[in-house]
N, C-alpha and C positions, 0 to 999 in steps of 0.2 A: 433433426434438431427439435427439441421440445419447445412448444409455444403454448403458454398457458392462455386460456380464455380470459382470465382476469390477470392484467398485467401487474407483476410485482413491482412496486415502486422502490428504486434503488437510490439511496442517498449517496451522493459523491462529494467527498469533501473538495472545497475550493482552495485557491491560493490568491495571492495578490502581489502585484508588483507595480513599479512606476515605468511607464512608457513614455518615450520622446519621439517627436516628429516635428516636421516644420510648422505644423499648425499649433503644436503644443510644446514649445521649446523649454518650458519649465516642468513639464511632465505632467501626466494624469495617472492617477492610481486606477488600476483595473483588477477586477476580480475574475477568475478564470479557472478552468481545469482543462486538462488534456483532452482534446476531442475524441481520442482512441477509447477513453472510458465511456464517453456518451454513445459512440458507434457501437462499441462491443457490447454494451447492456442492450441497446436497440436490436441489434442483429439477432439476439437469442431471446427476444420477446419481453424485455424489461422495459419499464418506464423511468428513464434517468431524471434524477432531480439534483442539481447542483446545490451544495450547501455552502454558502460564502462564510468567511470567517466572521464570527460574531461574539457575543458575550457569553461566558460559560453558563450563565443563568438561563440562556435561551436553548440549551441543549435538550432539555425535557420536551420542549414543544416540537423541536426539529425532529427528534428521534421518533415522536409520536406520529409523524407524518409519513414515515417510511416503513417498508418491510424489512430491508437489509441496509448495510451501511458499507461503503468502500472507503477506506482511507488510502489516500493517493500519495505520491512521491513529492519531492521538493526539497526544502531546506533540511540541514541537520537539527537534529533535537537538541535543545539547549541542555548541558550537562547539569544544570542546576536541578532539573526535574528528576535526577537520579543521584542527586547527593554529591556531585563532583563539580570542579571549577574547569574552566575551559583550558585544555592542554594543547591547543593547536592554533595555528595561525589563521585557520579558516574562520571567517566572519558571517558565513551563510546561516543565520539564524532568524527566527521570528517568533518571539515570546508569545505574542497574541494568539498566533496559530497553535502553538503547543498547548497552550492553556485551554482554548476552545476545544481542540480535538480530544484532549484528555477528558474534557466533561462530555463530549459526545460518546466516547468509549464507556465511561462510566454508566451513563444513562442507557446505552444500547444494551449493556450487561444487565442493567436492572429491569429493563423491558423485554429481556430475552430476545432481542433482534440479532440475528446472525451478522458477523462481521468479516469482510475479506480485506486484506491489506496488501499494499505494494511498496517495496523499497523503504523509503522513510516511514510509511505507514506501519510496516511491520517492526522497524526499530521502535516506533512510539508505542505499539501495543505491547511489546516487550517491557518497556519502561513502566506503562500503566499497570502491568501485572506484577512488577517487582524486580524486573531484571535490570541490566545496565548495557552499556555500549563500548566497543572500542572507538575511541574518538578519531582515529586516522589509521586507515589500512591502504596498503598498496595493491596495484594489479587488478582493481575491479572497477576502474573507470575507463570504458573503451574510447578510442578516439575515432572509431569507425561509425558509419551511419547508424541510426537508431535501431534499424531491423537487422543489423548485423549480429551474428551468434558469436561471441567472443569468449565465453567461458563454458565449461562443462559442469554437470553435476550428477551425483549419484542419488538415487531416490530410494526410499524405504519401499521394499517390495510389498508391504502390506498396507500402504497408503493409498488414498484417492488419486494422488499425483502419478503413481505407477500405472494406475489404470488409464489415465490421459497420456502421460509422456513415456511410458515404459521405466525400466529400471536405470538407464542412463539418457541424458538428453543434453542439449546445447542450449544456452540462453544467452541474451544480451545482458549487459552490466553497466550501471551508472551510479556508483555510490562510493563515498569516501569513509563511511562509517559501517559498522556491522554489530550485530548482537555478540556481546562478550559473554557474560553470566545470564543464562536463560532463566526466564521467570519460572517460578515452581510449577505452575499448572500448564506449562507449554512442552511440547514433544518435537524434537528435530525430526523432520522427514526427508530432508534433502541438503547435501553438502557439497562444496567444491572438492573434488578428490586431490587437488594439489595442495591446498593449504587448509583445508578444514572449515572454511568460511560457511556459516550456516545461510543456506539458500532458501529453506522453507520450514515453517512450523505449523503446528495445530495445537488447539487447546484440549485438554482432556476433560474439561468440566464444562464447556459451552460451544456453541457453533461458531467457531473461529478458524480461519485458514489465512495464513500470511506467507507471501513469496518475496524474494529480493529482487528478482528481475521485473522486466516491464511488459506484460502481456499486451497492454494497450497499444503498444507500438508494433506488435507481431501479429494481431489477430487477423489482419487482411491477407497476410502471406503465408501463415502457418496454421493448419487445421487444429493442431494441439492447444494452441492459445485460444482460439475461438471456443474449443471444447471447454477450457477452464472457464471462460465467461459463461457458458451454458451450465456448468456445474454450479457456479455462484448464484446466478439468477434463479435457476430453476430447482436446485437440489440442495444447497447448503442450508 
């Protein structure tokens, strides 16, 4: 495993929610990210820095502090950001997060900072670059434990993912939305062979790799997913 003498600083987007317990029956808002991102980055020699949801105008400063950006999973992307209205009963949206992370993407591209994305993050990146989303899909939300491999994918043999995972692999899956129309400067490098759902993309004009599964939930149990973190932190 490659470990740099100078640790690359990896910005990891945060989320927020309200937590309830006996001490705070009215709820307390917390900012957080999945620990798997923090641990995965640290295991391969990176220095994780969680970026809490903020104002879009703060994006320039945040991006200047980091070497690379990871866009994490979470809520669905509001359809208004790709010119549509909500066409599903799902109410899992957070406009402030969408606006802030779109600003982070814009600034990371401007500062030429590499971007890696997971699940919602990949969908948001597609929207930021001019694509749109399927607002509701079936058979891609598993009821099994988070490290259970519920889906298969076929990988482009010429892509970095083939180097890491091989031409076929199994993945976990937790999403109700997916990429529909691909942004002009993105290339599909992995799909679900059963229904064609896009499982991974990369950019043709900048350092960006996006996956639809959750390697942060698998890096402790599967070498391939740790190798993906190594690629992101040390090679992307």
